[in-house]
C-alpha positions in Angstrom: -40.3 -23.7 -11.3 -39.4 -22.2 -7.9 -36.1 -20.4 -7.2 -34.9 -23.4 -5.1 -35.6 -25.8 -8.1 -33.7 -23.4 -10.4 -30.7 -23.2 -8.1 -30.7 -27.0 -7.8 -30.8 -27.4 -11.6 -27.9 -25.0 -12.0 -25.9 -26.8 -9.3 -26.2 -30.0 -11.2 -25.0 -28.5 -14.5 -21.6 -29.2 -16.0 -19.2 -26.4 -16.7 -19.9 -26.7 -20.4 -23.6 -26.4 -19.8 -23.1 -23.4 -17.5 -21.0 -21.7 -20.2 -23.7 -22.3 -22.8 -26.3 -20.9 -20.3 -24.3 -17.8 -19.8 -23.9 -17.3 -23.5 -27.6 -17.7 -24.1 -28.5 -15.2 -21.3 -26.0 -12.7 -22.7 -27.6 -13.0 -26.2 -31.2 -12.9 -24.9 -30.7 -9.9 -22.7 -28.0 -8.1 -24.7 -25.5 -8.0 -21.8 -22.0 -9.2 -21.2 -21.0 -11.2 -18.1 -17.5 -9.9 -18.3 -18.3 -6.2 -18.2 -18.9 -5.9 -14.4 -15.6 -7.6 -13.7 -13.7 -5.1 -15.9 -15.5 -2.2 -14.3 -14.8 -3.5 -10.8 -11.1 -3.9 -11.5 -11.0 -0.4 -12.9 -12.8 1.0 -9.9 -10.3 -0.8 -7.6 -7.3 0.7 -9.4 -8.8 4.2 -9.2 -9.4 3.7 -5.5 -5.8 2.7 -5.0 -4.6 5.8 -6.9 -6.8 8.0 -4.7 -5.4 6.4 -1.6 -1.8 7.1 -2.7 -2.7 10.7 -3.5 -4.5 11.2 -0.2 -1.6 10.0 2.1 -1.1 12.9 4.5 1.1 11.2 7.2 4.4 9.5 6.7 7.0 7.4 8.5 10.6 8.4 8.1 12.6 5.1 7.9 16.4 5.0 8.2 17.4 2.2 5.8 21.2 2.5 5.8 23.5 4.5 8.0 26.3 5.1 5.5 29.9 6.0 6.4 29.3 8.8 8.8 27.5 7.1 11.7 28.3 9.8 14.2 26.8 12.5 11.9 23.6 10.3 11.5 23.3 9.9 15.3 23.6 13.7 15.7 20.9 14.2 13.0 18.6 11.6 14.7 19.1 13.5 18.0 18.2 16.8 16.3 15.0 15.3 14.8 13.8 13.5 17.9 13.8 13.8 21.7 16.1 10.9 22.0 19.2 11.0 24.1 22.7 9.9 22.9 22.3 6.2 23.9 18.8 5.9 22.5 19.7 7.6 19.2 22.8 5.3 18.8 20.6 2.3 19.4 18.1 3.4 16.7 20.9 4.0 14.2 22.5 0.6 15.1 19.2 -1.2 14.5 18.7 0.3 11.0 16.4 -0.2 9.2 14.3 1.6 11.8 11.7 4.3 12.1 13.0 7.7 13.0 9.7 9.6 12.9 6.2 8.2 12.7 3.0 9.7 11.5 4.4 13.1 10.5 3.3 15.6 7.9 4.7 15.5 4.4 6.7 18.7 5.1 8.2 17.4 8.3 9.0 14.0 6.7 10.8 15.7 3.7 12.7 17.9 6.0 13.8 15.0 8.2 14.8 13.0 5.1 16.9 15.8 3.7 18.7 16.3 7.1 19.4 12.6 7.4 20.6 12.3 3.8 22.9 15.3 4.4 24.6 13.3 7.2 25.2 10.3 4.8 22.2 8.1 5.6 19.7 6.5 3.2 16.1 7.2 4.1 12.7 6.2 2.8 9.3 7.8 3.4 6.5 5.3 3.9 
């Protein structure tokens, strides 16, 4: 039987027949068809954890201005090169990015400064 004939035979099998074939192959060769799926899922989860740990650049997002809008505008001006009008526009458009692609230290410092002025901030 050629590979093409084998594939054609498998294509014409019912789901029940395919399940029986898988079971027979597992028993014959001492393997489990479900093991690679579990390993692949586990490897994917580990890769996601590594990505989270390896994040080295962050965006500082202003999510809420709070009660002290003027203080927040001042803090935004200190943290950026924006003028008064531009800083006010960024604050008025919250949620908005204040800093993008900055180091962890710079992002933490900016977050602290903005929170001191009454804003709510997220690091992404």
